[in-house]
matplotlib code that plots the C-alpha trace (Angstrom):
import matplotlib.pyplot as plt

x = [-19.4, -15.8, -14.4, -12.9, -9.4, -6.5, -3.4, -1.6, 2.0, 3.4, 7.0, 8.4, 9.8, 11.1, 14.6, 14.2, 13.2, 16.4, 15.4, 11.8, 13.2, 14.8, 11.4, 9.8, 8.4, 6.0, 4.3, 4.0, 2.7, -0.1, -1.4, -0.6, -1.7, -2.1, 0.8, 3.7, 6.0, 6.4, 9.1, 9.6, 12.0, 12.7, 15.2, 16.5, 17.2, 15.2, 14.4, 12.1, 12.1, 10.4, 8.8, 6.2, 4.3, 7.2, 8.0, 11.4, 13.3, 13.6, 9.8, 8.2, 4.9, 1.7, 1.4, -2.1, -3.0, 0.3, 1.0, -1.0, 1.3, 4.4, 2.9, 2.2, 5.9, 6.6, 4.1, 5.8, 9.2, 7.7, 6.4, 9.7, 11.5, 9.0, 7.4, 4.0, 3.0, 1.3, -1.4, -3.9, -3.1, -6.1, -6.5, -7.1, -3.3, -2.7, -5.9, -6.7, -9.8, -11.5, -11.6, -14.3, -16.2, -19.9, -19.8, -18.0, -17.4, -14.6, -12.6, -12.4, -11.0, -7.5, -4.7, -5.3, -8.9, -7.8, -5.2, -7.9, -10.4, -12.8, -12.6, -16.1, -14.6, -15.8, -15.1, -15.1, -17.5, -15.4, -17.5, -16.6, -12.9, -12.2, -14.4, -12.5, -9.1, -10.0, -10.9, -8.4, -7.9, -8.8, -7.4, -9.4, -12.5, -12.3, -11.9, -14.9, -17.2, -20.0, -19.1, -20.5, -20.5, -19.3, -15.5, -14.2, -17.5, -17.7, -15.1, -15.5, -12.6, -11.7, -8.9, -9.9, -9.3, -6.1, -4.6, -4.6, -1.8, 0.6, -0.6, 0.0, 3.5, 4.3, 2.8, 4.4, 7.9, 8.1, 9.4, 7.3, 6.4, 8.8, 11.8, 11.0, 10.8, 14.1, 15.9, 14.5, 13.1, 14.2, 17.7, 18.6, 17.2, 19.0, 15.8, 16.6, 14.3, 10.7, 7.9, 5.4, 2.8, 1.2, -2.5, -3.9, -3.4, 0.4, 0.8, 2.1, -0.7, -1.2, -3.9, -2.8, -5.2, -2.2, 0.1, 3.7, 5.5, 8.4, 10.3, 9.0, 12.3, 12.3, 8.8, 10.0, 12.7, 9.9, 8.3, 11.6, 12.0, 8.7, 9.7, 12.9, 11.2, 12.2, 15.9, 17.7, 21.1, 22.4, 20.3, 17.1, 15.1, 11.7, 11.3, 10.5, 7.6, 6.0, 6.5, 5.0, 2.0, 1.7, 1.8, -0.2, -2.7, -4.9, -7.9, -8.9, -11.9, -13.2, -12.8, -15.1, -12.2, -8.9, -8.7, -11.9, -12.0, -9.2, -8.9, -7.6, -5.5, -2.9, -3.0, -2.3, -4.4, -4.1, -5.1, -4.4, -3.9, -3.5, -2.3, 0.2, -0.3, 0.1, 0.4, -0.3, -0.6, -3.2, -3.7, -6.3, -5.8, -4.0, -0.9, 0.0, 2.8, 2.6, 4.7, 4.8, 6.9, 6.6, 8.0, 10.6, 9.1, 7.9, 6.0, 5.6, 3.2, 2.5, -0.3, -2.0, -4.5, -7.2, -10.6, -12.3, -10.1, -8.9, -11.2, -10.8, -7.0, -7.1, -9.4, -7.3, -4.2, -5.9, -7.6, -5.1, -1.6, -1.2, -2.1, 0.5, 3.1, 2.3, 2.5, 6.0, 7.1, 5.7, 5.7, 4.7, 1.3]
y = [11.2, 11.7, 9.3, 10.6, 11.6, 10.3, 10.8, 14.2, 15.2, 18.7, 19.6, 23.0, 23.6, 21.6, 22.6, 21.3, 17.7, 16.5, 18.4, 17.0, 13.5, 14.6, 15.6, 13.3, 10.3, 10.0, 13.3, 12.0, 8.6, 10.2, 11.6, 8.5, 5.5, 3.2, 4.1, 1.7, 3.7, 7.1, 7.9, 11.1, 11.7, 15.2, 16.0, 12.4, 12.5, 10.7, 13.6, 11.8, 8.1, 6.8, 3.6, 3.2, 0.6, -1.9, -1.8, -1.0, -0.6, -4.3, -5.0, -6.6, -4.8, -6.2, -3.9, -5.0, -3.5, -1.7, -5.1, -4.1, -1.1, -3.3, -5.7, -2.7, -1.9, -5.5, -5.4, -2.3, -4.0, -7.0, -4.7, -2.9, -6.3, -7.5, -10.2, -8.4, -6.4, -3.6, -2.8, -3.1, -6.7, -9.0, -11.5, -14.1, -14.1, -15.2, -17.3, -19.0, -20.6, -17.2, -17.7, -20.3, -18.8, -18.3, -14.7, -13.1, -9.9, -11.7, -11.8, -8.0, -7.6, -6.0, -6.0, -2.3, -2.9, -5.4, -2.9, -0.2, -2.3, -2.0, -5.5, -6.6, -9.8, -11.5, -9.7, -11.4, -10.7, -8.6, -9.9, -13.5, -13.2, -16.5, -18.3, -16.7, -17.4, -21.1, -21.6, -24.1, -22.5, -18.8, -17.6, -20.1, -19.3, -15.7, -16.5, -18.8, -16.8, -14.6, -11.0, -8.4, -5.6, -4.7, -4.5, -1.0, 0.5, 0.2, 0.7, -2.2, -3.0, -6.7, -8.3, -11.5, -10.1, -8.3, -11.6, -12.4, -9.9, -12.2, -15.1, -13.0, -12.2, -15.8, -17.0, -14.3, -14.3, -18.0, -17.0, -16.9, -13.4, -13.4, -14.6, -11.9, -9.3, -10.5, -10.3, -7.1, -4.9, -5.9, -7.0, -3.7, -1.8, -4.0, -5.2, -8.5, -8.9, -9.5, -12.1, -12.9, -15.7, -17.7, -18.2, -21.8, -21.9, -21.7, -18.2, -15.4, -13.2, -10.3, -8.5, -7.9, -10.2, -12.3, -9.3, -8.7, -7.7, -5.2, -2.9, 0.6, 1.9, -0.6, 0.4, 4.0, 3.0, 1.9, 5.3, 7.0, 4.9, 6.3, 9.8, 9.5, 8.2, 4.6, 5.3, 4.0, 5.6, 5.3, 2.2, 2.5, -0.1, 0.7, 2.7, 6.3, 5.6, 3.3, 5.6, 8.5, 6.2, 5.5, 9.1, 10.5, 7.8, 8.3, 6.5, 6.9, 6.0, 7.9, 6.0, 5.9, 5.9, 7.5, 11.3, 12.9, 13.2, 10.7, 8.7, 5.2, 3.8, 1.1, 0.0, 3.6, 6.4, 10.1, 13.3, 17.0, 18.2, 21.9, 22.4, 19.5, 16.3, 13.2, 9.6, 7.3, 3.7, 2.7, -0.5, -1.5, -0.2, 3.0, 1.7, 4.7, 5.7, 9.2, 10.4, 14.2, 15.1, 18.9, 18.7, 16.0, 14.1, 10.6, 9.7, 6.2, 5.1, 1.6, 0.9, -2.2, -4.0, -5.1, -4.6, -2.9, 0.2, 0.1, 2.7, 5.0, 4.8, 5.5, 8.5, 9.9, 9.8, 11.5, 14.2, 15.0, 13.4, 14.1, 17.8, 18.4, 16.5, 18.3, 21.7, 20.9, 19.6, 22.7, 25.5, 28.3, 26.6]
z = [12.2, 13.1, 15.6, 18.8, 18.1, 20.1, 18.0, 18.2, 17.8, 17.9, 17.0, 17.5, 14.0, 11.0, 11.8, 15.3, 14.7, 16.4, 19.4, 19.1, 19.5, 22.7, 24.1, 26.7, 24.8, 27.7, 26.6, 23.1, 24.2, 26.2, 22.9, 20.8, 22.9, 19.9, 17.6, 17.1, 14.9, 13.3, 10.7, 8.7, 5.9, 4.6, 1.9, 2.0, 5.7, 8.4, 10.6, 13.0, 14.0, 17.1, 18.3, 20.9, 22.9, 23.2, 19.5, 18.1, 14.8, 14.3, 14.7, 11.6, 11.4, 9.9, 7.0, 5.9, 2.5, 2.1, 0.7, -2.4, -3.0, -2.7, -5.2, -7.5, -7.6, -8.4, -11.3, -12.6, -12.5, -14.3, -17.0, -17.2, -17.8, -20.4, -18.3, -18.6, -21.6, -19.9, -17.3, -20.2, -20.8, -20.6, -17.8, -20.4, -21.0, -17.4, -16.9, -20.2, -18.6, -18.9, -22.7, -22.3, -19.4, -20.2, -19.1, -22.0, -20.0, -18.2, -21.4, -21.3, -17.8, -17.7, -15.2, -14.8, -13.7, -11.1, -9.8, -9.8, -7.8, -10.7, -12.3, -11.4, -10.1, -6.9, -3.6, -0.3, 2.6, 5.0, 7.8, 7.0, 6.2, 8.0, 5.4, 2.5, 3.9, 4.3, 0.6, -0.8, -4.2, -3.7, -7.1, -9.1, -7.0, -7.9, -11.6, -11.6, -9.5, -11.1, -11.8, -9.5, -12.1, -15.6, -15.8, -15.4, -14.3, -10.5, -7.8, -5.3, -3.0, -3.4, -1.5, -3.3, -6.7, -5.5, -4.7, -8.4, -8.8, -7.0, -9.1, -12.3, -11.1, -10.6, -13.8, -15.9, -14.4, -13.5, -10.2, -7.0, -5.8, -2.9, -5.0, -7.6, -4.9, -3.4, -6.8, -8.2, -5.4, -1.8, -2.8, -4.5, -1.5, 1.0, 2.6, 4.2, 7.2, 6.4, 6.4, 3.7, 4.0, 1.3, 0.7, 0.6, -3.2, -2.7, -4.0, -1.7, -0.5, -3.0, -1.0, 2.5, 4.3, 5.4, 4.8, 4.2, 7.4, 7.1, 9.4, 9.2, 8.0, 5.1, 4.1, 4.2, 1.6, -0.8, -0.4, -1.1, -4.2, -5.5, -4.4, -6.5, -9.6, -9.1, -8.2, -5.2, -5.0, -8.6, -9.4, -11.4, -9.6, -11.1, -14.3, -14.1, -16.5, -14.0, -11.1, -13.2, -14.0, -10.3, -9.2, -12.1, -13.0, -16.1, -14.6, -11.0, -8.8, -5.7, -2.5, 0.6, 3.1, 3.7, 3.2, 2.0, -1.8, -2.3, -5.6, -6.1, -8.9, -9.4, -5.8, -4.5, -3.1, -4.3, -2.6, -3.0, 0.6, 1.2, -2.3, -2.2, -4.2, -2.1, -3.1, -0.2, 0.7, 3.3, 5.4, 7.9, 11.4, 10.4, 8.4, 6.3, 4.0, 2.5, -0.4, -0.8, -3.8, -3.5, 0.0, -0.8, 2.1, 3.0, 6.2, 7.5, 10.3, 11.7, 14.3, 15.7, 13.5, 16.0, 14.5, 17.5, 17.3, 13.7, 12.1, 15.1, 14.7, 11.0, 11.4, 14.3, 12.1, 9.2, 11.2, 13.9, 13.5, 9.8, 9.9, 12.6, 10.7, 7.5, 9.2, 10.4, 7.1, 5.4, 8.0, 5.6, 5.3]

ax = plt.figure().add_subplot(projection="3d")
ax.plot(x, y, z, "-o")
ax.set_aspect("equal")
plt.show()
């Protein structure tokens, strides 16, 4: 059943976004009571950027599982630089203890399967996140825990397994995830203001449960990086090969949330919307970043993360706010 829809934005025409910003924000706020930020980039120009509910351009937003998509870019850079062989490298290369595990299936788990949420590794109880977050050594816990399914066979969203991506980055590069990001991703994009917490095992959170916190405009930069095949200005920050693999994955899994008939792969979601292929990142509570190559557009939205309204806000954005935005970005449709 669809949740009651609250979010709705109407702009007069794509050529009039500047005028739209001059419209009464009060009118917009009445239709978007929960939204924090909305940014739209079209043809490499930010054509709409507004903040609501006492937020502003300097706010560091709780990006939730958008963290996974940021980590995916870092994994791609690590592969580009030879720290990681490929997404099909076995986890045994990073966690040698798996070689002696009694369950031999664990020896076949690949990095790709972890990034596809299909590793079969332990997944936390979402109703008892507090218990999971208080585990002293969460990465080791995941590695030792019994498998829930055969590797590669079943999509089951696991924040616990996703955290391993940060551990893998640290082990393979011999730099902590934040330092690696500063040097090879955030530094080149001039992203200086952000927060990133560590899990209790001392590794930066790779899942989004503790979350990276970025300005909306800086998260938008990451979307533009993907849109431009890994280039930022004249610098090739991420290889075109990795971005192509991200946008056109060879193995995908259907997801039970996000847009209907979305597919998941390599920590990103994929959807064909009104004939346009969209790659998007999704976080709890309605954190969204949409990359629409055919329209040369990126859309970034941040919202609150309180559990009581989180699903409602996400559905509102999908079913009301996004269609209005898409129509203005692509008026012929």
